[in-house]
N, C-alpha and C positions, 0 to 999 in steps of 0.2 A: 565538569561536563554539563551541568545544568545551565551555565551561562552560554555555552556553545549551542545547546538545544534552543534556548530562548532566542538567541541571535538568529539561528537558522529559520525558526518559525516566523520571526519578524520579516525576514527576507522574503519568504513565501507570501506573507500577508501584504507586503508593500508592492507586489507586482501589479502594475496598472492593467486596466481592462484589455483583454485580448479578444479578437473576433471569434464569435461562436465558441467561447470558452467560459466556463464558470470557475472562478477561483474560490474554492471552498474555505479558504483561510483569510480572505480579504477583509479589511476593516469596514468595507462598504455595506456589508450585510450583518445585521445584529446577531442572527443565529450562528454566524461563523465564530463567534467567541467561544461557543461550546466546542466546535470542531478544533479550534486552535488548542484548547485546553485538553481535549482528548488526545491529540497528537503529542502534546507535551508529556502527558502521563505515559503514553505508549513508549516514547523514546526514553523516558526516565527508567521504565521497567527494563527495556532492552539494554540500557547502559549497565544495569546491575547484572543482567544475565550474560553479557559479553558474548553475543552470538558470533560464530565464525562464518556463517553463511548468510548471504543476502539473496532473497528471491525477488526478481524484478519482473513486473508486468509491463504492459504497454502504457496504459492510462487508467485513471479511476473510472469505474462504472457508476451509473446514476444511483442504483440501489445499494451500492457499497460505500466506497470511500467518499463519494460525492456527498452523501448524507452524514457520514460519521466523522470524516477527517482522518480515519485510520485505514491504511492500505489493505485491500482484500478483506474488509470487515464490514458486515452489515449491521444495522441497528440491533437486530435480534441477537447476533453473536456478541455485540458490544455489551449488551445488558445481561444476557443469559449465560455466556460462556465463562464459568467461574474458574476455569483452569488458568486463564490469563486476564480476562476482562471481568465484567460484572459490576454491579452497583457498589460492592464492597471495595472496589478499587477506585471509586469516585468517577467512573465514566458516566457520561450523560448522553441523552438523545435531545435533539432540538425539537422545537414546536412546529417545524415545517410541515410534517406529514403526521397523520393519525396512526396509532398503533406502532408495532415494531416491524419494519420492512425486512424482508429476507432477500438474499441474492444467492442464486444457485452456485456460482463459482466460489463465493466466500464460504458457503456451507460445506462444500466438498473439501476445500483447502483446510479449513479449520478442523473438520472431522478427521481428516488424514493426519494432520499435525498432532492432534490430541491422542490419536491411537498410537502414534509413534513416540509420544512424550517428547516432542521435538519443537523448539521455538526458534526459527530463524528470524532475522530482521526482514521486513518487507517494504518495498518501495516501487515506484513506477518510473519508467523512462521519461514520461511527461507527467508532472505532478498534479495537474489540474484536470477538470472534467471537460473534454471536447464534445460538443453536441452539434446536432444538425441545425442548420440555419432555421430560426423560427420555432424550433422544438427543443427546449432546454432539457427535456427528460429523455431524449433519444441519443444514445451513445453514437459516436463516430470514431473512425481511426484518426489519430493525430497525424498532422502533416510532417514532412521532413523538417521544416523550419521549427515546428513546435518541439520535435524531438531534440533538435540541436539546442533549442532554448533550455530544455530540461537537463542538458548535460551538466551544467555547472552544479545543479542541486544533487544530481546523482553522484557525481564525483565527491562532493562534500560529504554525503552520507557514507560513502565507502571509507573516506579518510577519517571522519569523525568517530566511527565505530571500529576502525581498524579491521575491516572485513578482509578475510583471507580467500573466500570463494564466492563468486557471483554466478547465480543460476538463473537463466531466463525461463519464464513460464510461457511456453509456446514459441512457435517459429517467428511470429511477428515481433515478439519481445527480443528474441535473439538477433533478428535482423536489425532492430533498432540499436541494440548494444554494439553490434558489429560496426554499424555506421558511426557510432560514437567512439570507436577504437577501444572498447572495454572488453577484455578477454572474459569469456563466460562459457559455461556448458548450458545445455538446454534439456528441459523435461516437457512432456506433453501437457498442453493446457487441458484442464479437466472438462471443459465444455464440449458439447457435441459428441458424446460417447467416449470422451478421453479419460474418464475417471480411472479405469484400471491401470492405464499406462502412467497416469500422473502418480497414483499410489506407488507403483513400482519405482518410478523415478525418485520419489522422496526417499524410499528405502535405500536406493543406491547411493544417494548423497550423504546418508547418515554415517557411512564408514569414515572413521577418523574424527568425527565431531564429538565434542565432550560436553556440550551444554544442553541441558534438557529442562523440562518444566520442573 
C-alpha cells in the first residue's frame, strides 16, 4: 500500500501549472514537500484504519488543505488534534504563514468526527486549490473541466482504499460527483448554519460502519 500511496502523491505533484490553481503538492514550491509528507502520513494512517466511507468535498480551501496538504484539515487541527493528527504523528506545518491557521469548516468537521469516534477517509472532487484570478488566497468554485480533471484521482482513491460508500459534503460536491458518474449520498455542508444538519448526517452514515478512532 505504501508504494501505491507514494506513486499517487507523485502523480499529484507532477501535474503541470493550471490557470488560477495552486497545486499544493507540486515540486515547484519548497514548502510543498511538507504537504506531500503530511498527505503520505494521512494516507498511511487511513490504510491501517481501513475506512469504509469516503467523504468528498468540492475543492481545497485556502485555510485548510491548501496549507496542510490534508483534506478538510487546518494547520491548527493538524498540530493540535491528538486523536488522529498532532506532532506525535510527525505532522508538520510549513513556514508559509505565521501561527496556526484555523478554518471553520475543518473545525466543525473534525469536532463532529471526534465526538462520534469516527474516522472516514476524506478527499475532494478537484484535488488542488482553485483561486480567483490575481488573488491566490481567495477560494473559487472549480470549473466543470477542473472537476473532470480530478476524476482520475478520485477514482484512484476509491479503488486504492476499497471504499464501500461515498458521501458528498454539500449539494455542490454531490453535483460534482454526479457529473463524474460516481454514486453517492449527500449530507449538509456545515457552513452557513449547516452544522446541526451536518452532525445529524454524520450520525446517519455511521450505521453499519465498523472502523472508529
